[in-house]
MOPAC internal coordinates of N, CA, C and O (Angstrom, degrees):
PM7 1SCF
backbone

  N    0.0000 0     0.00 0     0.00 0    0    0    0
  C    1.4628 1     0.00 0     0.00 0    1    0    0
  C    1.5354 1   109.13 1     0.00 0    2    1    0
  O    1.2310 1   121.26 1   -42.35 1    3    2    1
  N    1.2821 1   115.19 1   137.65 1    3    2    1
  C    1.4545 1   122.19 1   178.16 1    5    3    2
  C    1.5493 1   109.33 1   -60.30 1    6    5    3
  O    1.2310 1   120.04 1   -47.19 1    7    6    5
  N    1.3136 1   117.53 1   132.81 1    7    6    5
  C    1.4626 1   121.90 1  -178.03 1    9    7    6
  C    1.5444 1   111.64 1   -60.34 1   10    9    7
  O    1.2310 1   120.26 1   147.65 1   11   10    9
  N    1.3176 1   117.11 1   -32.35 1   11   10    9
  C    1.4684 1   120.25 1   178.41 1   13   11   10
  C    1.5162 1   111.38 1   -63.30 1   14   13   11
  O    1.2310 1   120.64 1   137.10 1   15   14   13
  N    1.3354 1   116.39 1   -42.90 1   15   14   13
  C    1.4573 1   120.31 1   178.23 1   17   15   14
  C    1.5222 1   110.36 1   -66.39 1   18   17   15
  O    1.2310 1   120.49 1   142.32 1   19   18   17
  N    1.3302 1   116.66 1   -37.68 1   19   18   17
  C    1.4609 1   120.14 1   176.65 1   21   19   18
  C    1.5207 1   110.52 1   -61.33 1   22   21   19
  O    1.2310 1   119.68 1   135.14 1   23   22   21
  N    1.3204 1   118.21 1   -44.86 1   23   22   21
  C    1.4694 1   121.26 1   176.68 1   25   23   22
  C    1.5122 1   111.20 1   -58.89 1   26   25   23
  O    1.2310 1   121.06 1   136.31 1   27   26   25
  N    1.3344 1   115.58 1   -43.69 1   27   26   25
  C    1.4601 1   120.22 1  -179.29 1   29   27   26
  C    1.5243 1   110.01 1   -63.12 1   30   29   27
  O    1.2310 1   120.46 1   133.82 1   31   30   29
  N    1.3130 1   116.73 1   -46.18 1   31   30   29
  C    1.4692 1   120.14 1  -178.30 1   33   31   30
  C    1.5310 1   112.26 1   -64.97 1   34   33   31
  O    1.2310 1   120.50 1   140.09 1   35   34   33
  N    1.3251 1   116.65 1   -39.91 1   35   34   33
  C    1.4689 1   119.97 1   175.48 1   37   35   34
  C    1.5293 1   109.27 1   -61.34 1   38   37   35
  O    1.2310 1   120.55 1   136.92 1   39   38   37
  N    1.3109 1   116.55 1   -43.08 1   39   38   37
  C    1.4657 1   120.75 1   178.82 1   41   39   38
  C    1.5316 1   111.27 1   -61.48 1   42   41   39
  O    1.2310 1   120.24 1   134.31 1   43   42   41
  N    1.3143 1   117.14 1   -45.69 1   43   42   41
  C    1.4587 1   121.30 1  -178.51 1   45   43   42
  C    1.5329 1   110.80 1   -65.38 1   46   45   43
  O    1.2310 1   120.49 1   133.69 1   47   46   45
  N    1.3080 1   116.66 1   -46.31 1   47   46   45
  C    1.4712 1   120.25 1  -179.19 1   49   47   46
  C    1.5298 1   109.54 1   -66.17 1   50   49   47
  O    1.2310 1   120.55 1   137.17 1   51   50   49
  N    1.3278 1   116.55 1   -42.83 1   51   50   49
  C    1.4702 1   119.58 1   177.78 1   53   51   50
  C    1.5256 1   112.07 1   -62.48 1   54   53   51
  O    1.2310 1   120.94 1   137.69 1   55   54   53
  N    1.3145 1   115.81 1   -42.31 1   55   54   53
  C    1.4695 1   119.52 1   178.45 1   57   55   54
  C    1.5239 1   111.10 1   -62.30 1   58   57   55
  O    1.2310 1   121.20 1   138.29 1   59   58   57
  N    1.3191 1   115.30 1   -41.71 1   59   58   57
  C    1.4837 1   119.00 1   178.98 1   61   59   58
  C    1.5198 1   110.50 1   -66.53 1   62   61   59
  O    1.2310 1   120.20 1   137.38 1   63   62   61
  N    1.3189 1   117.22 1   -42.62 1   63   62   61
  C    1.4685 1   120.00 1   178.73 1   65   63   62
  C    1.5249 1   110.72 1   -62.75 1   66   65   63
  O    1.2310 1   120.39 1   140.31 1   67   66   65
  N    1.3238 1   116.87 1   -39.69 1   67   66   65
  C    1.4422 1   120.50 1   176.66 1   69   67   66
  C    1.5248 1   111.69 1   -62.29 1   70   69   67
  O    1.2310 1   120.35 1   136.83 1   71   70   69
  N    1.3181 1   116.94 1   -43.17 1   71   70   69
  C    1.4766 1   120.96 1   178.77 1   73   71   70
  C    1.5297 1   111.38 1   -65.07 1   74   73   71
  O    1.2310 1   120.15 1   142.47 1   75   74   73
  N    1.3290 1   117.32 1   -37.53 1   75   74   73
  C    1.4513 1   120.36 1   178.16 1   77   75   74
  C    1.5260 1   110.63 1   -63.19 1   78   77   75
  O    1.2310 1   121.18 1   137.27 1   79   78   77
  N    1.3290 1   115.34 1   -42.73 1   79   78   77
  C    1.4690 1   119.24 1   178.10 1   81   79   78
  C    1.5404 1   111.18 1   -67.10 1   82   81   79
  O    1.2310 1   120.50 1   142.24 1   83   82   81
  N    1.3190 1   116.65 1   -37.76 1   83   82   81
  C    1.4701 1   119.68 1   176.50 1   85   83   82
  C    1.5153 1   110.18 1   -60.84 1   86   85   83
  O    1.2310 1   120.42 1   135.62 1   87   86   85
  N    1.3378 1   116.79 1   -44.38 1   87   86   85
  C    1.4782 1   121.07 1   178.95 1   89   87   86
  C    1.5150 1   110.22 1   -62.25 1   90   89   87
  O    1.2310 1   120.16 1   134.90 1   91   90   89
  N    1.3306 1   117.30 1   -45.10 1   91   90   89
  C    1.4693 1   120.72 1   179.23 1   93   91   90
  C    1.5185 1   110.63 1   -59.99 1   94   93   91
  O    1.2310 1   120.65 1   133.90 1   95   94   93
  N    1.3155 1   116.36 1   -46.10 1   95   94   93
  C    1.4599 1   119.36 1   179.36 1   97   95   94
  C    1.5028 1   113.22 1   -62.67 1   98   97   95
  O    1.2310 1   120.35 1   136.59 1   99   98   97
  N    1.3237 1   116.94 1   -43.41 1   99   98   97
  C    1.4573 1   120.02 1  -178.83 1  101   99   98
  C    1.5221 1   111.02 1   -69.95 1  102  101   99
  O    1.2310 1   120.19 1   149.25 1  103  102  101
  N    1.3199 1   117.24 1   -30.75 1  103  102  101
  C    1.4617 1   120.04 1   176.62 1  105  103  102
  C    1.5276 1   109.93 1   -66.23 1  106  105  103
  O    1.2310 1   120.47 1   141.67 1  107  106  105
  N    1.3299 1   116.72 1   -38.33 1  107  106  105
  C    1.4730 1   118.73 1   178.94 1  109  107  106
  C    1.5128 1   111.50 1   -67.99 1  110  109  107
  O    1.2310 1   119.80 1   154.54 1  111  110  109
  N    1.3349 1   117.99 1   -25.46 1  111  110  109
  C    1.4607 1   120.57 1   178.41 1  113  111  110
  C    1.5157 1   113.05 1   -81.48 1  114  113  111
  O    1.2310 1   120.77 1   157.03 1  115  114  113
  N    1.3099 1   116.13 1   -22.97 1  115  114  113
  C    1.4643 1   119.57 1  -177.85 1  117  115  114
  C    1.5242 1   110.36 1    81.45 1  118  117  115
  O    1.2310 1   120.79 1    -1.50 1  119  118  117
  N    1.3281 1   116.09 1   178.50 1  119  118  117
  C    1.4779 1   120.43 1  -178.57 1  121  119  118
  C    1.5251 1   111.35 1   -61.87 1  122  121  119
  O    1.2310 1   120.78 1   -47.61 1  123  122  121
  N    1.3193 1   116.11 1   132.39 1  123  122  121
  C    1.4653 1   121.65 1   179.07 1  125  123  122
  C    1.5286 1   109.18 1  -116.20 1  126  125  123
  O    1.2310 1   121.74 1   -17.20 1  127  126  125
  N    1.3090 1   114.28 1   162.80 1  127  126  125
  C    1.4502 1   120.55 1   179.33 1  129  127  126
  C    1.5172 1   110.09 1  -125.47 1  130  129  127
  O    1.2310 1   120.99 1   -23.97 1  131  130  129
  N    1.3076 1   115.70 1   156.03 1  131  130  129
  C    1.4523 1   121.35 1   176.06 1  133  131  130
  C    1.5270 1   111.65 1   -95.13 1  134  133  131
  O    1.2310 1   120.77 1  -163.65 1  135  134  133
  N    1.3263 1   116.13 1    16.35 1  135  134  133
  C    1.4682 1   119.52 1   179.29 1  137  135  134
  C    1.5202 1   109.58 1   -59.00 1  138  137  135
  O    1.2310 1   120.86 1   -42.88 1  139  138  137
  N    1.2977 1   115.96 1   137.12 1  139  138  137
  C    1.4733 1   121.77 1  -174.08 1  141  139  138
  C    1.5282 1   112.57 1   -55.30 1  142  141  139
  O    1.2310 1   119.57 1   140.03 1  143  142  141
  N    1.3288 1   118.43 1   -39.97 1  143  142  141
  C    1.4591 1   120.25 1  -175.96 1  145  143  142
  C    1.5490 1   112.16 1   -71.45 1  146  145  143
  O    1.2310 1   119.91 1   162.02 1  147  146  145
  N    1.3372 1   117.77 1   -17.98 1  147  146  145
  C    1.4665 1   121.48 1   178.71 1  149  147  146
  C    1.5182 1   113.33 1  -109.27 1  150  149  147
  O    1.2310 1   120.04 1   176.22 1  151  150  149
  N    1.3153 1   117.54 1    -3.78 1  151  150  149
  C    1.4494 1   121.20 1  -168.59 1  153  151  150
  C    1.5432 1   112.42 1   -60.19 1  154  153  151
  O    1.2310 1   119.47 1   128.01 1  155  154  153
  N    1.2974 1   118.61 1   -51.99 1  155  154  153
  C    1.4566 1   120.67 1  -175.39 1  157  155  154
  C    1.5266 1   111.49 1   -70.22 1  158  157  155
  O    1.2310 1   119.91 1   143.96 1  159  158  157
  N    1.3172 1   117.77 1   -36.04 1  159  158  157
  C    1.4609 1   119.97 1   176.25 1  161  159  158
  C    1.5246 1   110.67 1   -65.44 1  162  161  159
  O    1.2310 1   120.41 1   138.88 1  163  162  161
  N    1.3261 1   116.82 1   -41.12 1  163  162  161
  C    1.4594 1   120.02 1   178.48 1  165  163  162
  C    1.5274 1   111.70 1   -67.10 1  166  165  163
  O    1.2310 1   120.49 1   138.42 1  167  166  165
  N    1.3390 1   116.67 1   -41.58 1  167  166  165
  C    1.4800 1   119.41 1   176.76 1  169  167  166
  C    1.5126 1   111.25 1   -60.36 1  170  169  167
  O    1.2310 1   120.53 1   139.94 1  171  170  169
  N    1.3385 1   116.58 1   -40.06 1  171  170  169
  C    1.4748 1   120.28 1   179.42 1  173  171  170
  C    1.5242 1   109.76 1   -64.95 1  174  173  171
  O    1.2310 1   120.13 1   137.14 1  175  174  173
  N    1.3292 1   117.37 1   -42.86 1  175  174  173
  C    1.4662 1   120.84 1   177.62 1  177  175  174
  C    1.5240 1   110.72 1   -61.22 1  178  177  175
  O    1.2310 1   120.30 1   141.94 1  179  178  177
  N    1.3109 1   117.02 1   -38.06 1  179  178  177
  C    1.4646 1   120.32 1  -179.76 1  181  179  178
  C    1.5196 1   111.29 1   -66.72 1  182  181  179
  O    1.2310 1   120.08 1   127.88 1  183  182  181
  N    1.3355 1   117.46 1   -52.12 1  183  182  181
  C    1.4689 1   119.78 1  -173.88 1  185  183  182
  C    1.5227 1   112.63 1   -72.04 1  186  185  183
  O    1.2310 1   119.86 1   162.20 1  187  186  185
  N    1.3359 1   117.88 1   -17.80 1  187  186  185
  C    1.4561 1   119.30 1   177.91 1  189  187  186
  C    1.5311 1   113.28 1   -98.19 1  190  189  187
  O    1.2310 1   120.58 1  -179.48 1  191  190  189
  N    1.3031 1   116.50 1     0.52 1  191  190  189
  C    1.4708 1   120.00 1   176.40 1  193  191  190
  C    1.5218 1   109.02 1   -75.17 1  194  193  191
  O    1.2310 1   119.43 1   -54.53 1  195  194  193
  N    1.3265 1   118.69 1   125.47 1  195  194  193
  C    1.4716 1   119.80 1  -174.79 1  197  195  194
  C    1.5260 1   113.44 1   -62.69 1  198  197  195
  O    1.2310 1   119.69 1   145.46 1  199  198  197
  N    1.3184 1   118.19 1   -34.54 1  199  198  197
  C    1.4739 1   119.98 1   177.60 1  201  199  198
  C    1.5108 1   110.99 1   -66.24 1  202  201  199
  O    1.2310 1   120.75 1   135.66 1  203  202  201
  N    1.3195 1   116.17 1   -44.34 1  203  202  201
  C    1.4698 1   120.07 1  -179.94 1  205  203  202
  C    1.5314 1   109.99 1   -65.24 1  206  205  203
  O    1.2310 1   120.66 1   133.95 1  207  206  205
  N    1.3245 1   116.34 1   -46.05 1  207  206  205
  C    1.4519 1   121.34 1  -179.49 1  209  207  206
  C    1.5385 1   111.23 1   -58.92 1  210  209  207
  O    1.2310 1   120.27 1   133.17 1  211  210  209
  N    1.3169 1   117.08 1   -46.83 1  211  210  209
  C    1.4475 1   121.99 1   178.85 1  213  211  210
  C    1.5297 1   111.16 1   -66.21 1  214  213  211
  O    1.2310 1   120.57 1   137.83 1  215  214  213
  N    1.3127 1   116.52 1   -42.17 1  215  214  213
  C    1.4441 1   121.41 1   179.39 1  217  215  214
  C    1.5315 1   111.73 1   -60.59 1  218  217  215
  O    1.2310 1   120.58 1   137.58 1  219  218  217
  N    1.3160 1   116.50 1   -42.42 1  219  218  217
  C    1.4605 1   120.45 1   177.08 1  221  219  218
  C    1.5300 1   111.19 1   -64.00 1  222  221  219
  O    1.2310 1   120.59 1   139.36 1  223  222  221
  N    1.3318 1   116.47 1   -40.64 1  223  222  221
  C    1.4701 1   120.08 1   177.91 1  225  223  222
  C    1.5221 1   112.95 1   -61.61 1  226  225  223
  O    1.2310 1   120.75 1   135.09 1  227  226  225
  N    1.3224 1   116.16 1   -44.91 1  227  226  225
  C    1.4669 1   120.64 1   177.86 1  229  227  226
  C    1.5322 1   109.88 1   -64.63 1  230  229  227
  O    1.2310 1   120.76 1   140.74 1  231  230  229
  N    1.3150 1   116.16 1   -39.26 1  231  230  229
  C    1.4648 1   120.68 1   179.08 1  233  231  230
  C    1.5308 1   110.41 1   -61.36 1  234  233  231
  O    1.2310 1   119.86 1   138.72 1  235  234  233
  N    1.3180 1   117.88 1   -41.28 1  235  234  233
  C    1.4713 1   121.72 1   179.58 1  237  235  234
  C    1.5399 1   109.72 1   -63.77 1  238  237  235
  O    1.2310 1   120.39 1   137.32 1  239  238  237
  N    1.3238 1   116.87 1   -42.68 1  239  238  237
  C    1.4625 1   119.94 1   178.11 1  241  239  238
  C    1.5212 1   110.33 1   -62.17 1  242  241  239
  O    1.2310 1   120.25 1   140.64 1  243  242  241
  N    1.3241 1   117.13 1   -39.36 1  243  242  241
  C    1.4672 1   119.92 1   179.24 1  245  243  242
  C    1.5251 1   111.00 1   -64.56 1  246  245  243
  O    1.2310 1   120.39 1   144.40 1  247  246  245
  N    1.3215 1   116.87 1   -35.60 1  247  246  245
  C    1.4773 1   120.35 1   176.96 1  249  247  246
  C    1.5252 1   110.35 1   -64.90 1  250  249  247
  O    1.2310 1   119.82 1   142.67 1  251  250  249
  N    1.3281 1   117.94 1   -37.33 1  251  250  249
  C    1.4612 1   120.62 1   177.79 1  253  251  250
  C    1.5256 1   110.58 1   -61.77 1  254  253  251
  O    1.2310 1   120.38 1   134.91 1  255  254  253
  N    1.3292 1   116.89 1   -45.09 1  255  254  253
  C    1.4756 1   120.16 1   176.88 1  257  255  254
  C    1.5349 1   110.59 1   -62.19 1  258  257  255
  O    1.2310 1   120.61 1   141.42 1  259  258  257
  N    1.3336 1   116.44 1   -38.58 1  259  258  257
  C    1.4650 1   121.04 1   178.16 1  261  259  258
  C    1.5316 1   111.14 1   -60.71 1  262  261  259
  O    1.2310 1   121.01 1   136.38 1  263  262  261
  N    1.3253 1   115.68 1   -43.62 1  263  262  261
  C    1.4536 1   120.18 1   179.48 1  265  263  262
  C    1.5236 1   111.68 1   -63.19 1  266  265  263
  O    1.2310 1   120.23 1   139.93 1  267  266  265
  N    1.3374 1   117.16 1   -40.07 1  267  266  265
  C    1.4492 1   120.00 1   177.78 1  269  267  266
  C    1.5352 1   111.06 1   -65.81 1  270  269  267
  O    1.2310 1   121.05 1   142.33 1  271  270  269
  N    1.3340 1   115.59 1   -37.67 1  271  270  269
  C    1.4598 1   119.07 1   176.61 1  273  271  270
  C    1.5210 1   111.11 1   -64.72 1  274  273  271
  O    1.2310 1   120.47 1   137.21 1  275  274  273
  N    1.3324 1   116.70 1   -42.79 1  275  274  273
  C    1.4654 1   119.92 1  -179.95 1  277  275  274
  C    1.5165 1   112.80 1   -64.39 1  278  277  275
  O    1.2310 1   120.62 1   155.22 1  279  278  277
  N    1.3312 1   116.42 1   -24.78 1  279  278  277
  C    1.4610 1   118.71 1   176.84 1  281  279  278
  C    1.5209 1   112.14 1   -71.80 1  282  281  279
  O    1.2310 1   120.12 1   169.04 1  283  282  281
  N    1.3331 1   117.37 1   -10.96 1  283  282  281
  C    1.4543 1   121.75 1  -173.75 1  285  283  282
  C    1.5369 1   114.33 1  -114.55 1  286  285  283
  O    1.2310 1   120.12 1   152.55 1  287  286  285
  N    1.3373 1   117.38 1   -27.45 1  287  286  285
  C    1.4631 1   119.70 1  -173.29 1  289  287  286
  C    1.5277 1   110.71 1  -130.50 1  290  289  287
  O    1.2310 1   120.94 1   -16.39 1  291  290  289
  N    1.3333 1   115.80 1   163.61 1  291  290  289
  C    1.4455 1   120.97 1   175.61 1  293  291  290
  C    1.5192 1   110.80 1   -65.88 1  294  293  291
  O    1.2310 1   120.66 1   -34.83 1  295  294  293
  N    1.3022 1   116.33 1   145.17 1  295  294  293
  C    1.4534 1   121.45 1   176.31 1  297  295  294
  C    1.5178 1   111.28 1   -61.78 1  298  297  295
  O    1.2310 1   120.46 1   143.94 1  299  298  297
  N    1.3229 1   116.72 1   -36.06 1  299  298  297
  C    1.4682 1   121.35 1   179.77 1  301  299  298
  C    1.5322 1   111.80 1   -66.14 1  302  301  299
  O    1.2310 1   120.26 1   159.25 1  303  302  301
  N    1.3237 1   117.11 1   -20.75 1  303  302  301
  C    1.4521 1   121.25 1   174.95 1  305  303  302
  C    1.5333 1   110.17 1   -87.93 1  306  305  303
  O    1.2310 1   120.33 1   134.48 1  307  306  305
  N    1.3164 1   116.97 1   -45.52 1  307  306  305
  C    1.4591 1   122.05 1  -173.77 1  309  307  306
  C    1.5242 1   113.69 1   -71.81 1  310  309  307
  O    1.2310 1   120.90 1   138.04 1  311  310  309
  N    1.3129 1   115.89 1   -41.96 1  311  310  309
  C    1.4689 1   119.40 1  -170.21 1  313  311  310
  C    1.5324 1   114.44 1   -60.82 1  314  313  311
  O    1.2310 1   119.04 1   139.10 1  315  314  313
  N    1.3217 1   119.44 1   -40.90 1  315  314  313
  C    1.4625 1   117.83 1   178.25 1  317  315  314
  C    1.5335 1   113.50 1   -58.80 1  318  317  315
  O    1.2310 1   120.05 1   152.75 1  319  318  317
  N    1.3234 1   117.51 1   -27.25 1  319  318  317
  C    1.4758 1   119.83 1   176.91 1  321  319  318
  C    1.5296 1   111.49 1   -63.24 1  322  321  319
  O    1.2310 1   120.67 1   152.72 1  323  322  321
  N    1.3198 1   116.33 1   -27.28 1  323  322  321
  C    1.4627 1   119.23 1   179.19 1  325  323  322
  C    1.5215 1   110.71 1   -61.11 1  326  325  323
  O    1.2310 1   120.30 1   153.57 1  327  326  325
  N    1.3211 1   117.03 1   -26.43 1  327  326  325
  C    1.4596 1   119.96 1   179.36 1  329  327  326
  C    1.5313 1   112.31 1   -70.43 1  330  329  327
  O    1.2310 1   120.10 1   168.82 1  331  330  329
  N    1.3220 1   117.41 1   -11.18 1  331  330  329
  C    1.4622 1   119.43 1   173.26 1  333  331  330
  C    1.5181 1   110.97 1   -61.21 1  334  333  331
  O    1.2310 1   120.69 1   157.28 1  335  334  333
  N    1.3196 1   116.29 1   -22.72 1  335  334  333
  C    1.4614 1   119.19 1   177.19 1  337  335  334
  C    1.5369 1   110.56 1   -61.97 1  338  337  335
  O    1.2310 1   119.82 1   153.31 1  339  338  337
  N    1.3400 1   117.95 1   -26.69 1  339  338  337
  C    1.4647 1   120.70 1   176.38 1  341  339  338
  C    1.5149 1   110.30 1   -62.39 1  342  341  339
  O    1.2310 1   120.89 1   138.03 1  343  342  341
  N    1.3212 1   115.91 1   -41.97 1  343  342  341
  C    1.4681 1   120.21 1   179.90 1  345  343  342
  C    1.5350 1   109.41 1   -66.99 1  346  345  343
  O    1.2310 1   120.60 1   134.24 1  347  346  345
  N    1.3172 1   116.47 1   -45.76 1  347  346  345
  C    1.4584 1   120.33 1   179.38 1  349  347  346
  C    1.5271 1   110.64 1   -61.44 1  350  349  347
  O    1.2310 1   120.44 1   136.66 1  351  350  349
  N    1.3270 1   116.76 1   -43.34 1  351  350  349
  C    1.4630 1   120.58 1  -179.15 1  353  351  350
  C    1.5176 1   112.47 1   -65.89 1  354  353  351
  O    1.2310 1   120.37 1   142.31 1  355  354  353
  N    1.3138 1   116.90 1   -37.69 1  355  354  353
  C    1.4455 1   120.22 1   178.46 1  357  355  354
  C    1.5309 1   109.94 1   -59.48 1  358  357  355
  O    1.2310 1   120.97 1   131.04 1  359  358  357
  N    1.3306 1   115.76 1   -48.96 1  359  358  357
  C    1.4640 1   120.60 1  -178.94 1  361  359  358
  C    1.5366 1   110.34 1   -66.37 1  362  361  359
  O    1.2310 1   120.54 1   135.25 1  363  362  361
  N    1.3238 1   116.58 1   -44.75 1  363  362  361
  C    1.4841 1   120.46 1  -179.08 1  365  363  362
  C    1.5255 1   111.23 1   -64.49 1  366  365  363
  O    1.2310 1   119.93 1   138.95 1  367  366  365
  N    1.3194 1   117.74 1   -41.05 1  367  366  365
  C    1.4625 1   120.75 1   179.41 1  369  367  366
  C    1.5265 1   111.08 1   -61.75 1  370  369  367
  O    1.2310 1   121.10 1   139.43 1  371  370  369
  N    1.3064 1   115.49 1   -40.57 1  371  370  369
  C    1.4544 1   120.64 1   180.00 1  373  371  370
  C    1.5397 1   110.71 1   -70.36 1  374  373  371
  O    1.2310 1   120.45 1   132.80 1  375  374  373
  N    1.3437 1   116.74 1   -47.20 1  375  374  373
  C    1.4523 1   120.74 1  -175.77 1  377  375  374
  C    1.5305 1   114.39 1   -76.05 1  378  377  375
  O    1.2310 1   120.72 1   136.89 1  379  378  377
  N    1.3204 1   116.23 1   -43.11 1  379  378  377
  C    1.4679 1   120.04 1  -172.50 1  381  379  378
  C    1.5237 1   114.09 1   -92.05 1  382  381  379
  O    1.2310 1   120.43 1   147.93 1  383  382  381
  N    1.3076 1   116.79 1   -32.07 1  383  382  381
  C    1.4630 1   121.02 1  -174.46 1  385  383  382
  C    1.5260 1   113.05 1  -114.22 1  386  385  383
  O    1.2310 1   120.71 1  -176.43 1  387  386  385
  N    1.3361 1   116.25 1     3.57 1  387  386  385
  C    1.4566 1   122.25 1   177.69 1  389  387  386
  C    1.5280 1   113.39 1    55.12 1  390  389  387
  O    1.2310 1   121.42 1  -143.18 1  391  390  389
  N    1.3285 1   114.90 1    36.82 1  391  390  389
  C    1.4589 1   119.52 1   179.32 1  393  391  390
  C    1.5126 1   110.10 1   -80.28 1  394  393  391
  O    1.2310 1   120.68 1   -34.69 1  395  394  393
  N    1.3072 1   116.30 1   145.31 1  395  394  393
  C    1.4682 1   122.05 1   176.16 1  397  395  394
  C    1.5218 1   109.12 1   -77.08 1  398  397  395
  O    1.2310 1   120.47 1   -49.95 1  399  398  397
  N    1.3352 1   116.70 1   130.05 1  399  398  397
  C    1.4547 1   121.53 1   179.52 1  401  399  398
  C    1.5286 1   107.41 1  -111.84 1  402  401  399
  O    1.2310 1   120.40 1   -66.06 1  403  402  401
  N    1.3148 1   116.83 1   113.94 1  403  402  401
  C    1.4685 1   120.51 1  -179.49 1  405  403  402
  C    1.5329 1   109.79 1   -74.79 1  406  405  403
  O    1.2310 1   120.96 1   -19.75 1  407  406  405
  N    1.2953 1   115.77 1   160.25 1  407  406  405
  C    1.4641 1   121.23 1   179.44 1  409  407  406
  C    1.5319 1   110.50 1   -62.81 1  410  409  407
  O    1.2310 1   120.24 1   143.54 1  411  410  409
  N    1.3190 1   117.15 1   -36.46 1  411  410  409
  C    1.4654 1   120.82 1   178.42 1  413  411  410
  C    1.5166 1   110.87 1   -63.51 1  414  413  411
  O    1.2310 1   120.42 1   136.32 1  415  414  413
  N    1.3340 1   116.80 1   -43.68 1  415  414  413
  C    1.4597 1   121.40 1   177.66 1  417  415  414
  C    1.5274 1   111.03 1   -63.47 1  418  417  415
  O    1.2310 1   120.77 1   140.05 1  419  418  417
  N    1.3214 1   116.14 1   -39.95 1  419  418  417
  C    1.4550 1   120.80 1   179.15 1  421  419  418
  C    1.5211 1   111.40 1   -64.91 1  422  421  419
  O    1.2310 1   120.35 1   134.59 1  423  422  421
  N    1.3288 1   116.93 1   -45.41 1  423  422  421
  C    1.4670 1   120.98 1   179.47 1  425  423  422
  C    1.5280 1   110.03 1   -62.78 1  426  425  423
  O    1.2310 1   119.92 1   135.14 1  427  426  425
  N    1.3177 1   117.75 1   -44.86 1  427  426  425
  C    1.4544 1   121.16 1   178.96 1  429  427  426
  C    1.5178 1   112.07 1   -59.66 1  430  429  427
  O    1.2310 1   120.40 1   138.70 1  431  430  429
  N    1.3095 1   116.84 1   -41.30 1  431  430  429
  C    1.4607 1   121.81 1  -179.64 1  433  431  430
  C    1.5240 1   110.36 1   -68.23 1  434  433  431
  O    1.2310 1   120.18 1   140.59 1  435  434  433
  N    1.3250 1   117.27 1   -39.41 1  435  434  433
  C    1.4602 1   120.01 1   176.86 1  437  435  434
  C    1.5307 1   111.39 1   -64.10 1  438  437  435
  O    1.2310 1   120.25 1   142.51 1  439  438  437
  N    1.3344 1   117.12 1   -37.49 1  439  438  437
  C    1.4498 1   120.25 1   176.23 1  441  439  438
  C    1.5231 1   112.17 1   -63.69 1  442  441  439
  O    1.2310 1   120.62 1   141.81 1  443  442  441
  N    1.3317 1   116.42 1   -38.19 1  443  442  441
  C    1.4698 1   120.36 1   176.38 1  445  443  442
  C    1.5271 1   109.48 1   -62.01 1  446  445  443
  O    1.2310 1   120.55 1   133.46 1  447  446  445
  N    1.3347 1   116.56 1   -46.54 1  447  446  445
  C    1.4690 1   120.89 1   178.67 1  449  447  446
  C    1.5110 1   111.63 1   -59.77 1  450  449  447
  O    1.2310 1   120.38 1   138.88 1  451  450  449
  N    1.3130 1   116.88 1   -41.12 1  451  450  449
  C    1.4741 1   121.34 1   177.89 1  453  451  450
  C    1.5375 1   110.50 1   -63.77 1  454  453  451
  O    1.2310 1   120.44 1   139.65 1  455  454  453
  N    1.3204 1   116.76 1   -40.35 1  455  454  453
  C    1.4566 1   119.99 1   177.49 1  457  455  454
  C    1.5139 1   112.66 1   -61.69 1  458  457  455
  O    1.2310 1   120.58 1   139.29 1  459  458  457
  N    1.3339 1   116.49 1   -40.71 1  459  458  457
  C    1.4641 1   119.67 1   177.90 1  461  459  458
  C    1.5175 1   110.43 1   -64.60 1  462  461  459
  O    1.2310 1   120.04 1   140.54 1  463  462  461
  N    1.3107 1   117.53 1   -39.46 1  463  462  461
  C    1.4472 1   121.11 1   177.15 1  465  463  462
  C    1.5220 1   111.78 1   -59.51 1  466  465  463
  O    1.2310 1   121.05 1   136.28 1  467  466  465
  N    1.3283 1   115.60 1   -43.72 1  467  466  465
  C    1.4745 1   120.24 1   179.37 1  469  467  466
  C    1.5353 1   110.11 1   -62.85 1  470  469  467
  O    1.2310 1   120.28 1   134.31 1  471  470  469
  N    1.3249 1   117.08 1   -45.69 1  471  470  469
  C    1.4770 1   120.79 1  -178.40 1  473  471  470
  C    1.5305 1   110.29 1   -65.93 1  474  473  471
  O    1.2310 1   119.81 1   143.17 1  475  474  473
  N    1.3269 1   117.97 1   -36.83 1  475  474  473
  C    1.4707 1   119.60 1  -178.01 1  477  475  474
  C    1.5262 1   111.56 1   -65.98 1  478  477  475
  O    1.2310 1   120.29 1   160.42 1  479  478  477
  N    1.3182 1   117.05 1   -19.58 1  479  478  477
  C    1.4631 1   121.47 1  -179.71 1  481  479  478
  C    1.5346 1   111.05 1   -83.72 1  482  481  479
  O    1.2310 1   120.01 1   170.98 1  483  482  481
  N    1.3326 1   117.58 1    -9.02 1  483  482  481
  C    1.4675 1   119.98 1  -175.80 1  485  483  482
  C    1.5102 1   111.52 1   -82.11 1  486  485  483
  O    1.2310 1   120.10 1   180.00 1  487  486  485

């Protein structure tokens, strides 16, 4: 496998894992508001949440892999791979958060995956 594609895939998977942890952390905090009187307390709760903190760390690492990939390939080739996170998120949302996935959402996500396959062949 081409090292550039490996970098891209690590970035996409890492970004998705980071987002999953961010969602888990924010779910444990419950609904928050941007009201001025609660803003700093809510921000403190967010940055000290272990899921959010870990998710942000993984997300930063995924950005580093993305930057290395961009140093090797065209953006027009690399960027469509980022949409693979839609496929990962669909599966993760269903499996980890028990979200309902409609047939329309499933078909749309499969079309995105098919598009990435086509682009990867170019």
